[in-house]
C-alpha positions as CSV (number, residue, x, y, z in Angstrom):
1,M,-79.9,-18.1,54.6
2,S,-83.0,-19.6,53.4
3,T,-86.3,-19.7,55.6
4,Q,-86.2,-23.5,55.6
5,I,-82.7,-23.5,57.4
6,S,-83.6,-21.0,59.9
7,D,-86.9,-23.0,60.7
8,W,-84.7,-26.1,61.3
9,R,-82.4,-24.2,63.4
10,A,-85.2,-22.7,65.5
11,A,-86.7,-26.2,65.9
12,I,-83.2,-27.5,67.0
13,D,-83.0,-24.5,69.5
14,V,-86.4,-25.4,71.1
15,L,-85.2,-29.0,71.4
16,D,-81.8,-28.0,72.7
17,G,-83.8,-26.0,75.7
18,Q,-85.9,-28.8,76.4
19,L,-82.9,-31.1,76.6
20,L,-81.2,-28.6,79.0
21,T,-84.2,-28.5,81.2
22,L,-84.5,-32.4,81.1
23,L,-80.9,-32.8,81.9
24,N,-81.0,-30.5,84.8
25,I,-84.1,-32.2,86.4
26,R,-82.2,-35.6,85.7
27,A,-79.2,-34.1,87.7
28,K,-81.2,-32.6,90.5
29,L,-83.0,-36.2,90.9
30,A,-79.7,-38.0,90.9
31,W,-78.2,-35.6,93.4
32,E,-81.2,-36.2,95.8
33,L,-80.8,-40.0,95.4
34,A,-77.1,-39.6,96.4
35,K,-78.2,-37.6,99.5
36,V,-80.6,-40.5,100.5
37,K,-78.0,-43.0,99.9
38,R,-75.4,-41.0,101.6
39,E,-77.7,-40.9,104.8
40,A,-78.6,-44.5,104.5
41,G,-75.0,-45.5,104.3
42,I,-75.7,-47.1,100.8
43,A,-72.8,-47.0,98.1
44,I,-73.7,-44.0,95.9
45,V,-72.0,-45.5,92.8
46,D,-74.2,-48.8,91.6
47,Q,-72.6,-50.2,88.6
48,D,-75.5,-52.9,88.1
49,R,-78.1,-49.7,87.9
50,E,-75.8,-47.8,85.5
51,M,-75.7,-51.1,83.2
52,Q,-79.6,-51.4,83.5
53,V,-80.0,-47.6,82.5
54,L,-77.4,-48.3,79.5
55,D,-79.2,-51.6,78.4
56,R,-82.7,-49.9,78.5
57,V,-81.7,-46.8,76.6
58,R,-79.9,-48.9,73.9
59,R,-83.0,-50.9,73.8
60,S,-85.3,-48.0,73.5
61,N,-83.2,-46.3,70.8
62,D,-85.0,-46.3,67.5
63,G,-82.3,-44.2,65.8
64,P,-81.1,-42.6,63.9
65,L,-78.2,-42.4,66.6
66,T,-76.5,-45.6,66.8
67,E,-76.3,-47.8,69.8
68,D,-72.7,-46.8,70.4
69,A,-73.6,-43.2,70.3
70,I,-76.4,-43.5,72.8
71,T,-74.1,-45.5,75.0
72,R,-71.4,-42.6,74.9
73,I,-74.3,-39.9,75.4
74,F,-75.6,-41.6,78.6
75,E,-72.4,-42.8,79.8
76,S,-71.6,-39.0,79.8
77,I,-74.7,-38.1,81.5
78,I,-74.1,-40.5,84.4
79,Q,-70.5,-39.3,84.8
80,E,-71.5,-35.8,84.9
81,A,-74.2,-36.6,87.5
82,R,-71.6,-38.2,89.8
83,R,-69.6,-35.0,89.7
């Protein structure tokens, strides 16, 4: 395997680690928010907020991932946070 390929893979591995850390931080924040909502008697699922999140990330996307890809990724993140 060429050095260039291993360099690219190493950079991807670093980013994967950062993504993992950020996803877990996001999940912890969502869990804490759900706890606050539950204590306040507020519905945990907020479809309007979820649509705002999806709209924001789609507008912020500079590619190369498509809008549909970004939507699917963040829908999965939101769905997993609910679990």
